[in-house]
PDB file of N, CA, C and O in Angstrom:
ATOM      1  N   MET A   1      59.657  32.387  39.809  1.00  0.00           N
ATOM      2  CA  MET A   1      58.720  33.735  39.478  1.00  0.00           C
ATOM      3  C   MET A   1      59.839  34.870  38.593  1.00  0.00           C
ATOM      4  O   MET A   1      61.069  34.911  38.627  1.00  0.00           O
ATOM      5  N   SER A   2      59.117  35.497  38.030  1.00  0.00           N
ATOM      6  CA  SER A   2      59.653  36.361  36.858  1.00  0.00           C
ATOM      7  C   SER A   2      59.857  37.472  37.965  1.00  0.00           C
ATOM      8  O   SER A   2      59.266  37.633  39.033  1.00  0.00           O
ATOM      9  N   ASP A   3      61.042  38.302  37.278  1.00  0.00           N
ATOM     10  CA  ASP A   3      61.052  39.679  37.839  1.00  0.00           C
ATOM     11  C   ASP A   3      59.757  40.647  37.619  1.00  0.00           C
ATOM     12  O   ASP A   3      59.560  41.503  38.481  1.00  0.00           O
ATOM     13  N   ASN A   4      59.111  40.582  36.819  1.00  0.00           N
ATOM     14  CA  ASN A   4      57.899  41.203  36.535  1.00  0.00           C
ATOM     15  C   ASN A   4      56.945  40.714  37.605  1.00  0.00           C
ATOM     16  O   ASN A   4      56.317  41.529  38.282  1.00  0.00           O
ATOM     17  N   SER A   5      56.847  39.699  37.740  1.00  0.00           N
ATOM     18  CA  SER A   5      55.543  38.978  38.777  1.00  0.00           C
ATOM     19  C   SER A   5      56.168  39.313  39.944  1.00  0.00           C
ATOM     20  O   SER A   5      55.273  39.810  40.627  1.00  0.00           O
ATOM     21  N   ASP A   6      57.378  39.334  40.689  1.00  0.00           N
ATOM     22  CA  ASP A   6      58.096  39.938  41.842  1.00  0.00           C
ATOM     23  C   ASP A   6      57.679  41.343  41.955  1.00  0.00           C
ATOM     24  O   ASP A   6      57.202  41.765  43.008  1.00  0.00           O
ATOM     25  N   SER A   7      57.866  42.228  40.724  1.00  0.00           N
ATOM     26  CA  SER A   7      57.628  43.515  40.857  1.00  0.00           C
ATOM     27  C   SER A   7      56.094  43.992  41.235  1.00  0.00           C
ATOM     28  O   SER A   7      55.690  44.958  41.882  1.00  0.00           O
ATOM     29  N   ASN A   8      55.344  42.823  40.506  1.00  0.00           N
ATOM     30  CA  ASN A   8      53.728  43.234  40.617  1.00  0.00           C
ATOM     31  C   ASN A   8      53.251  42.930  42.007  1.00  0.00           C
ATOM     32  O   ASN A   8      52.394  43.572  42.614  1.00  0.00           O
ATOM     33  N   ILE A   9      53.953  41.799  42.476  1.00  0.00           N
ATOM     34  CA  ILE A   9      53.497  41.577  43.888  1.00  0.00           C
ATOM     35  C   ILE A   9      54.096  42.374  44.920  1.00  0.00           C
ATOM     36  O   ILE A   9      53.529  42.339  46.012  1.00  0.00           O
ATOM     37  N   ALA A  10      55.265  43.184  44.790  1.00  0.00           N
ATOM     38  CA  ALA A  10      55.831  44.530  45.829  1.00  0.00           C
ATOM     39  C   ALA A  10      54.915  45.331  45.381  1.00  0.00           C
ATOM     40  O   ALA A  10      54.055  45.540  46.236  1.00  0.00           O
ATOM     41  N   THR A  11      54.732  45.892  44.349  1.00  0.00           N
ATOM     42  CA  THR A  11      53.715  46.889  44.347  1.00  0.00           C
ATOM     43  C   THR A  11      52.178  46.900  44.829  1.00  0.00           C
ATOM     44  O   THR A  11      51.485  47.807  45.290  1.00  0.00           O
ATOM     45  N   ALA A  12      51.900  45.498  44.538  1.00  0.00           N
ATOM     46  CA  ALA A  12      50.594  45.469  45.006  1.00  0.00           C
ATOM     47  C   ALA A  12      50.446  45.425  46.490  1.00  0.00           C
ATOM     48  O   ALA A  12      49.417  45.871  46.998  1.00  0.00           O
ATOM     49  N   ASP A  13      51.440  44.898  47.254  1.00  0.00           N
ATOM     50  CA  ASP A  13      51.584  44.956  48.725  1.00  0.00           C
ATOM     51  C   ASP A  13      51.814  46.372  49.082  1.00  0.00           C
ATOM     52  O   ASP A  13      51.316  46.680  50.165  1.00  0.00           O
ATOM     53  N   ALA A  14      52.299  47.103  48.595  1.00  0.00           N
ATOM     54  CA  ALA A  14      52.514  48.503  48.552  1.00  0.00           C
ATOM     55  C   ALA A  14      51.159  49.276  48.680  1.00  0.00           C
ATOM     56  O   ALA A  14      50.799  49.825  49.721  1.00  0.00           O
ATOM     57  N   LEU A  15      50.440  49.263  47.506  1.00  0.00           N
ATOM     58  CA  LEU A  15      49.273  49.860  47.418  1.00  0.00           C
ATOM     59  C   LEU A  15      48.423  49.299  48.532  1.00  0.00           C
ATOM     60  O   LEU A  15      47.597  49.963  49.158  1.00  0.00           O
ATOM     61  N   THR A  16      48.718  47.905  48.746  1.00  0.00           N
ATOM     62  CA  THR A  16      47.341  47.384  50.025  1.00  0.00           C
ATOM     63  C   THR A  16      47.760  48.232  51.052  1.00  0.00           C
ATOM     64  O   THR A  16      46.885  48.812  51.694  1.00  0.00           O
ATOM     65  N   LEU A  17      48.758  48.384  51.284  1.00  0.00           N
ATOM     66  CA  LEU A  17      49.271  49.459  52.759  1.00  0.00           C
ATOM     67  C   LEU A  17      48.778  50.932  52.372  1.00  0.00           C
ATOM     68  O   LEU A  17      48.244  51.571  53.279  1.00  0.00           O
ATOM     69  N   LEU A  18      48.861  51.334  51.535  1.00  0.00           N
ATOM     70  CA  LEU A  18      48.193  52.528  51.138  1.00  0.00           C
ATOM     71  C   LEU A  18      46.802  52.692  51.380  1.00  0.00           C
ATOM     72  O   LEU A  18      46.250  53.607  51.991  1.00  0.00           O
ATOM     73  N   LEU A  19      46.167  51.431  50.681  1.00  0.00           N
ATOM     74  CA  LEU A  19      44.921  51.697  51.014  1.00  0.00           C
ATOM     75  C   LEU A  19      44.477  51.374  52.380  1.00  0.00           C
ATOM     76  O   LEU A  19      43.605  52.089  52.874  1.00  0.00           O
ATOM     77  N   GLN A  20      45.008  50.299  53.121  1.00  0.00           N
ATOM     78  CA  GLN A  20      44.892  50.384  54.531  1.00  0.00           C
ATOM     79  C   GLN A  20      44.688  51.748  55.215  1.00  0.00           C
ATOM     80  O   GLN A  20      43.771  52.001  55.995  1.00  0.00           O
ATOM     81  N   ASN A  21      45.557  52.505  54.866  1.00  0.00           N
ATOM     82  CA  ASN A  21      46.082  53.878  55.558  1.00  0.00           C
ATOM     83  C   ASN A  21      44.955  54.839  55.076  1.00  0.00           C
ATOM     84  O   ASN A  21      44.563  55.733  55.826  1.00  0.00           O
ATOM     85  N   GLN A  22      44.425  54.663  53.820  1.00  0.00           N
ATOM     86  CA  GLN A  22      43.331  55.416  53.319  1.00  0.00           C
ATOM     87  C   GLN A  22      42.033  54.926  54.119  1.00  0.00           C
ATOM     88  O   GLN A  22      41.212  55.827  54.289  1.00  0.00           O
ATOM     89  N   TYR A  23      41.706  53.750  54.613  1.00  0.00           N
ATOM     90  CA  TYR A  23      40.583  53.341  55.190  1.00  0.00           C
ATOM     91  C   TYR A  23      40.602  54.015  56.608  1.00  0.00           C
ATOM     92  O   TYR A  23      39.550  54.415  57.107  1.00  0.00           O
ATOM     93  N   ALA A  24      41.813  54.139  57.254  1.00  0.00           N
ATOM     94  CA  ALA A  24      42.235  54.436  58.407  1.00  0.00           C
ATOM     95  C   ALA A  24      41.735  56.017  58.493  1.00  0.00           C
ATOM     96  O   ALA A  24      41.079  56.502  59.415  1.00  0.00           O
ATOM     97  N   LEU A  25      42.192  56.677  57.345  1.00  0.00           N
ATOM     98  CA  LEU A  25      42.270  58.087  57.133  1.00  0.00           C
ATOM     99  C   LEU A  25      40.590  58.754  57.138  1.00  0.00           C
ATOM    100  O   LEU A  25      40.241  59.846  57.587  1.00  0.00           O
ATOM    101  N   GLY A  26      39.746  57.712  56.495  1.00  0.00           N
ATOM    102  CA  GLY A  26      38.456  58.093  56.341  1.00  0.00           C
ATOM    103  C   GLY A  26      37.816  57.732  57.807  1.00  0.00           C
ATOM    104  O   GLY A  26      36.939  58.410  58.344  1.00  0.00           O
ATOM    105  N   ALA A  27      38.295  56.768  58.259  1.00  0.00           N
ATOM    106  CA  ALA A  27      37.359  56.478  59.714  1.00  0.00           C
ATOM    107  C   ALA A  27      37.783  57.786  60.723  1.00  0.00           C
ATOM    108  O   ALA A  27      36.938  58.321  61.442  1.00  0.00           O
ATOM    109  N   ALA A  28      38.944  58.148  60.688  1.00  0.00           N
ATOM    110  CA  ALA A  28      39.066  59.272  61.356  1.00  0.00           C
ATOM    111  C   ALA A  28      38.536  60.510  61.172  1.00  0.00           C
ATOM    112  O   ALA A  28      38.282  61.208  62.154  1.00  0.00           O
ATOM    113  N   ILE A  29      38.206  61.119  59.392  1.00  0.00           N
ATOM    114  CA  ILE A  29      37.333  61.965  59.083  1.00  0.00           C
ATOM    115  C   ILE A  29      35.780  61.694  59.580  1.00  0.00           C
ATOM    116  O   ILE A  29      35.004  62.560  59.984  1.00  0.00           O
ATOM    117  N   GLU A  30      35.568  60.550  59.475  1.00  0.00           N
ATOM    118  CA  GLU A  30      34.237  60.335  59.867  1.00  0.00           C
ATOM    119  C   GLU A  30      33.778  60.558  61.299  1.00  0.00           C
ATOM    120  O   GLU A  30      32.615  60.795  61.627  1.00  0.00           O
ATOM    121  N   GLU A  31      34.632  60.475  61.967  1.00  0.00           N
ATOM    122  CA  GLU A  31      34.807  60.788  63.448  1.00  0.00           C
ATOM    123  C   GLU A  31      34.635  62.024  63.830  1.00  0.00           C
ATOM    124  O   GLU A  31      33.890  62.510  64.681  1.00  0.00           O
ATOM    125  N   VAL A  32      35.524  62.562  62.999  1.00  0.00           N
ATOM    126  CA  VAL A  32      35.826  64.138  63.229  1.00  0.00           C
ATOM    127  C   VAL A  32      34.333  65.099  62.660  1.00  0.00           C
ATOM    128  O   VAL A  32      33.845  66.008  63.332  1.00  0.00           O
ATOM    129  N   THR A  33      33.828  64.675  61.387  1.00  0.00           N
ATOM    130  CA  THR A  33      32.588  64.731  60.685  1.00  0.00           C
ATOM    131  C   THR A  33      31.542  64.686  61.840  1.00  0.00           C
ATOM    132  O   THR A  33      30.851  65.688  62.025  1.00  0.00           O
ATOM    133  N   LYS A  34      31.392  63.666  62.573  1.00  0.00           N
ATOM    134  CA  LYS A  34      30.399  63.479  63.354  1.00  0.00           C
ATOM    135  C   LYS A  34      30.539  64.474  64.442  1.00  0.00           C
ATOM    136  O   LYS A  34      29.490  64.955  64.872  1.00  0.00           O
ATOM    137  N   TRP A  35      31.944  64.961  65.087  1.00  0.00           N
ATOM    138  CA  TRP A  35      31.987  65.720  66.040  1.00  0.00           C
ATOM    139  C   TRP A  35      31.504  67.060  65.595  1.00  0.00           C
ATOM    140  O   TRP A  35      30.905  67.746  66.423  1.00  0.00           O
ATOM    141  N   LEU A  36      31.701  67.539  64.320  1.00  0.00           N
ATOM    142  CA  LEU A  36      31.381  68.811  63.612  1.00  0.00           C
ATOM    143  C   LEU A  36      30.197  68.970  63.696  1.00  0.00           C
ATOM    144  O   LEU A  36      29.809  69.994  64.259  1.00  0.00           O
ATOM    145  N   SER A  37      29.315  68.110  63.219  1.00  0.00           N
ATOM    146  CA  SER A  37      27.826  67.871  63.073  1.00  0.00           C
ATOM    147  C   SER A  37      27.293  68.049  64.279  1.00  0.00           C
ATOM    148  O   SER A  37      26.326  68.809  64.231  1.00  0.00           O
ATOM    149  N   ASP A  38      27.549  67.637  65.373  1.00  0.00           N
ATOM    150  CA  ASP A  38      26.944  67.217  66.588  1.00  0.00           C
ATOM    151  C   ASP A  38      27.118  68.852  67.434  1.00  0.00           C
ATOM    152  O   ASP A  38      26.364  69.208  68.340  1.00  0.00           O
ATOM    153  N   ASN A  39      28.247  69.669  66.903  1.00  0.00           N
ATOM    154  CA  ASN A  39      28.673  70.834  67.724  1.00  0.00           C
ATOM    155  C   ASN A  39      28.042  71.973  66.870  1.00  0.00           C
ATOM    156  O   ASN A  39      27.995  73.088  67.388  1.00  0.00           O
ATOM    157  N   GLY A  40      27.482  71.777  65.435  1.00  0.00           N
ATOM    158  CA  GLY A  40      26.987  72.922  64.798  1.00  0.00           C
ATOM    159  C   GLY A  40      27.863  73.658  63.901  1.00  0.00           C
ATOM    160  O   GLY A  40      27.838  74.875  63.716  1.00  0.00           O
ATOM    161  N   VAL A  41      28.777  72.660  63.268  1.00  0.00           N
ATOM    162  CA  VAL A  41      29.721  73.246  62.391  1.00  0.00           C
ATOM    163  C   VAL A  41      29.404  72.548  60.927  1.00  0.00           C
ATOM    164  O   VAL A  41      30.245  71.852  60.359  1.00  0.00           O
ATOM    165  N   GLU A  42      28.443  72.744  60.527  1.00  0.00           N
ATOM    166  CA  GLU A  42      27.700  72.094  59.500  1.00  0.00           C
ATOM    167  C   GLU A  42      28.644  72.368  58.278  1.00  0.00           C
ATOM    168  O   GLU A  42      29.072  71.365  57.706  1.00  0.00           O
ATOM    169  N   ASP A  43      28.974  73.434  57.868  1.00  0.00           N
ATOM    170  CA  ASP A  43      29.346  73.743  56.563  1.00  0.00           C
ATOM    171  C   ASP A  43      31.099  73.200  56.639  1.00  0.00           C
ATOM    172  O   ASP A  43      31.721  73.014  55.592  1.00  0.00           O
ATOM    173  N   VAL A  44      31.555  73.054  57.606  1.00  0.00           N
ATOM    174  CA  VAL A  44      33.093  72.168  57.708  1.00  0.00           C
ATOM    175  C   VAL A  44      32.643  70.950  57.864  1.00  0.00           C
ATOM    176  O   VAL A  44      33.529  70.222  57.416  1.00  0.00           O
ATOM    177  N   ALA A  45      31.648  70.216  58.298  1.00  0.00           N
ATOM    178  CA  ALA A  45      31.149  68.757  58.292  1.00  0.00           C
ATOM    179  C   ALA A  45      30.885  68.369  56.611  1.00  0.00           C
ATOM    180  O   ALA A  45      31.186  67.264  56.158  1.00  0.00           O
ATOM    181  N   LEU A  46      30.385  69.269  55.931  1.00  0.00           N
ATOM    182  CA  LEU A  46      29.918  69.193  54.381  1.00  0.00           C
ATOM    183  C   LEU A  46      31.248  68.769  53.821  1.00  0.00           C
ATOM    184  O   LEU A  46      31.464  67.693  53.264  1.00  0.00           O
ATOM    185  N   ASN A  47      32.246  69.882  54.065  1.00  0.00           N
ATOM    186  CA  ASN A  47      33.335  69.465  53.520  1.00  0.00           C
ATOM    187  C   ASN A  47      34.367  68.342  53.795  1.00  0.00           C
ATOM    188  O   ASN A  47      35.215  67.905  53.017  1.00  0.00           O
ATOM    189  N   ALA A  48      34.084  67.936  55.193  1.00  0.00           N
ATOM    190  CA  ALA A  48      34.727  66.382  55.312  1.00  0.00           C
ATOM    191  C   ALA A  48      33.862  65.456  54.718  1.00  0.00           C
ATOM    192  O   ALA A  48      34.445  64.456  54.299  1.00  0.00           O
ATOM    193  N   VAL A  49      32.734  65.479  54.563  1.00  0.00           N
ATOM    194  CA  VAL A  49      31.837  64.553  53.823  1.00  0.00           C
ATOM    195  C   VAL A  49      32.277  64.412  52.464  1.00  0.00           C
ATOM    196  O   VAL A  49      32.388  63.321  51.905  1.00  0.00           O
ATOM    197  N   THR A  50      32.524  65.513  51.943  1.00  0.00           N
ATOM    198  CA  THR A  50      33.271  65.087  50.317  1.00  0.00           C
ATOM    199  C   THR A  50      34.578  64.949  50.384  1.00  0.00           C
ATOM    200  O   THR A  50      35.013  64.398  49.373  1.00  0.00           O
ATOM    201  N   ALA A  51      35.526  65.270  51.293  1.00  0.00           N
ATOM    202  CA  ALA A  51      36.700  64.050  51.342  1.00  0.00           C
ATOM    203  C   ALA A  51      36.498  63.093  51.441  1.00  0.00           C
ATOM    204  O   ALA A  51      37.236  62.416  50.725  1.00  0.00           O
ATOM    205  N   MET A  52      35.625  62.380  52.159  1.00  0.00           N
ATOM    206  CA  MET A  52      35.180  60.892  52.536  1.00  0.00           C
ATOM    207  C   MET A  52      34.819  60.633  51.130  1.00  0.00           C
ATOM    208  O   MET A  52      35.348  59.607  50.702  1.00  0.00           O
ATOM    209  N   GLU A  53      34.052  61.278  50.263  1.00  0.00           N
ATOM    210  CA  GLU A  53      33.358  60.672  49.210  1.00  0.00           C
ATOM    211  C   GLU A  53      34.653  60.302  48.319  1.00  0.00           C
ATOM    212  O   GLU A  53      34.703  59.278  47.637  1.00  0.00           O
ATOM    213  N   THR A  54      35.853  61.393  48.413  1.00  0.00           N
ATOM    214  CA  THR A  54      36.857  61.152  47.448  1.00  0.00           C
ATOM    215  C   THR A  54      37.903  59.820  47.693  1.00  0.00           C
ATOM    216  O   THR A  54      38.389  59.081  46.836  1.00  0.00           O
ATOM    217  N   LEU A  55      38.053  59.790  49.021  1.00  0.00           N
ATOM    218  CA  LEU A  55      38.625  58.640  49.728  1.00  0.00           C
ATOM    219  C   LEU A  55      37.891  57.279  49.086  1.00  0.00           C
ATOM    220  O   LEU A  55      38.477  56.352  48.528  1.00  0.00           O
ATOM    221  N   ASP A  56      36.557  57.399  49.298  1.00  0.00           N
ATOM    222  CA  ASP A  56      35.763  56.316  48.765  1.00  0.00           C
ATOM    223  C   ASP A  56      35.954  55.780  47.409  1.00  0.00           C
ATOM    224  O   ASP A  56      35.890  54.590  47.102  1.00  0.00           O
ATOM    225  N   THR A  57      36.186  56.738  46.654  1.00  0.00           N
ATOM    226  CA  THR A  57      36.354  56.670  44.900  1.00  0.00           C
ATOM    227  C   THR A  57      37.694  56.199  44.818  1.00  0.00           C
ATOM    228  O   THR A  57      37.844  55.207  44.104  1.00  0.00           O
ATOM    229  N   ASN A  58      38.803  56.711  45.426  1.00  0.00           N
ATOM    230  CA  ASN A  58      40.161  56.309  45.256  1.00  0.00           C
ATOM    231  C   ASN A  58      39.954  55.117  45.677  1.00  0.00           C
ATOM    232  O   ASN A  58      40.144  54.262  44.812  1.00  0.00           O
ATOM    233  N   ALA A  59      39.571  54.665  46.885  1.00  0.00           N
ATOM    234  CA  ALA A  59      39.879  53.101  47.162  1.00  0.00           C
ATOM    235  C   ALA A  59      39.270  52.344  46.278  1.00  0.00           C
ATOM    236  O   ALA A  59      39.620  51.164  46.294  1.00  0.00           O
ATOM    237  N   GLN A  60      38.452  52.654  45.494  1.00  0.00           N
ATOM    238  CA  GLN A  60      37.888  51.571  44.246  1.00  0.00           C
ATOM    239  C   GLN A  60      38.752  51.229  43.657  1.00  0.00           C
ATOM    240  O   GLN A  60      39.084  50.051  43.527  1.00  0.00           O
ATOM    241  N   ALA A  61      39.397  52.355  43.088  1.00  0.00           N
ATOM    242  CA  ALA A  61      40.470  52.418  42.208  1.00  0.00           C
ATOM    243  C   ALA A  61      41.611  51.820  42.434  1.00  0.00           C
ATOM    244  O   ALA A  61      42.235  51.276  41.523  1.00  0.00           O
ATOM    245  N   LEU A  62      42.054  51.848  43.757  1.00  0.00           N
ATOM    246  CA  LEU A  62      43.179  51.435  44.214  1.00  0.00           C
ATOM    247  C   LEU A  62      42.828  49.911  44.295  1.00  0.00           C
ATOM    248  O   LEU A  62      43.655  49.143  43.802  1.00  0.00           O
ATOM    249  N   THR A  63      41.849  49.453  44.785  1.00  0.00           N
ATOM    250  CA  THR A  63      41.517  47.780  44.816  1.00  0.00           C
ATOM    251  C   THR A  63      41.623  47.180  43.620  1.00  0.00           C
ATOM    252  O   THR A  63      42.193  46.102  43.451  1.00  0.00           O
ATOM    253  N   ASP A  64      40.921  48.045  42.481  1.00  0.00           N
ATOM    254  CA  ASP A  64      40.803  47.572  41.296  1.00  0.00           C
ATOM    255  C   ASP A  64      42.314  47.380  40.889  1.00  0.00           C
ATOM    256  O   ASP A  64      42.469  46.311  40.298  1.00  0.00           O
ATOM    257  N   ALA A  65      43.451  48.099  41.035  1.00  0.00           N
ATOM    258  CA  ALA A  65      44.972  48.218  40.457  1.00  0.00           C
ATOM    259  C   ALA A  65      45.545  46.675  41.214  1.00  0.00           C
ATOM    260  O   ALA A  65      46.209  45.765  40.716  1.00  0.00           O
ATOM    261  N   ILE A  66      45.057  46.816  42.408  1.00  0.00           N
ATOM    262  CA  ILE A  66      45.684  45.587  43.335  1.00  0.00           C
ATOM    263  C   ILE A  66      45.378  44.322  42.763  1.00  0.00           C
ATOM    264  O   ILE A  66      46.274  43.485  42.656  1.00  0.00           O
ATOM    265  N   MET A  67      44.293  44.097  42.408  1.00  0.00           N
ATOM    266  CA  MET A  67      43.436  43.270  41.933  1.00  0.00           C
ATOM    267  C   MET A  67      44.345  42.678  40.650  1.00  0.00           C
ATOM    268  O   MET A  67      44.994  41.632  40.633  1.00  0.00           O
ATOM    269  N   TRP A  68      44.237  43.368  39.907  1.00  0.00           N
ATOM    270  CA  TRP A  68      44.757  43.702  38.498  1.00  0.00           C
ATOM    271  C   TRP A  68      46.534  43.076  38.488  1.00  0.00           C
ATOM    272  O   TRP A  68      47.066  42.328  37.668  1.00  0.00           O
ATOM    273  N   LEU A  69      47.030  43.625  39.537  1.00  0.00           N
ATOM    274  CA  LEU A  69      48.405  43.364  39.724  1.00  0.00           C
ATOM    275  C   LEU A  69      48.682  42.141  40.390  1.00  0.00           C
ATOM    276  O   LEU A  69      49.736  41.568  40.112  1.00  0.00           O
ATOM    277  N   ARG A  70      47.816  41.591  41.323  1.00  0.00           N
ATOM    278  CA  ARG A  70      47.790  40.246  41.772  1.00  0.00           C
ATOM    279  C   ARG A  70      47.424  39.121  40.783  1.00  0.00           C
ATOM    280  O   ARG A  70      47.718  37.933  40.920  1.00  0.00           O
ATOM    281  N   ARG A  71      46.638  39.757  39.621  1.00  0.00           N
ATOM    282  CA  ARG A  71      46.462  38.547  38.777  1.00  0.00           C
ATOM    283  C   ARG A  71      47.539  38.430  37.642  1.00  0.00           C
ATOM    284  O   ARG A  71      47.760  37.473  36.900  1.00  0.00           O
ATOM    285  N   SER A  72      48.032  39.419  37.691  1.00  0.00           N
ATOM    286  CA  SER A  72      49.221  39.503  36.560  1.00  0.00           C
ATOM    287  C   SER A  72      50.400  38.544  36.515  1.00  0.00           C
ATOM    288  O   SER A  72      51.258  38.662  35.640  1.00  0.00           O
TER     289      SER A  72
END
């Protein structure tokens, strides 16, 4: 394996861990959002939904980068 390939694998592995953290944060935000909604704090719940949408968008970009690195 070349150094570039080893570097790509290490980078992809690190990005994969970050992506897993991102999914965990999204799940936590979703739980908090449900609690906020259930307790009448709709404005804050809507802000949390916006944060989850950003996590989803970025998760796709991370997934694409990971796949690209693993193919390289």
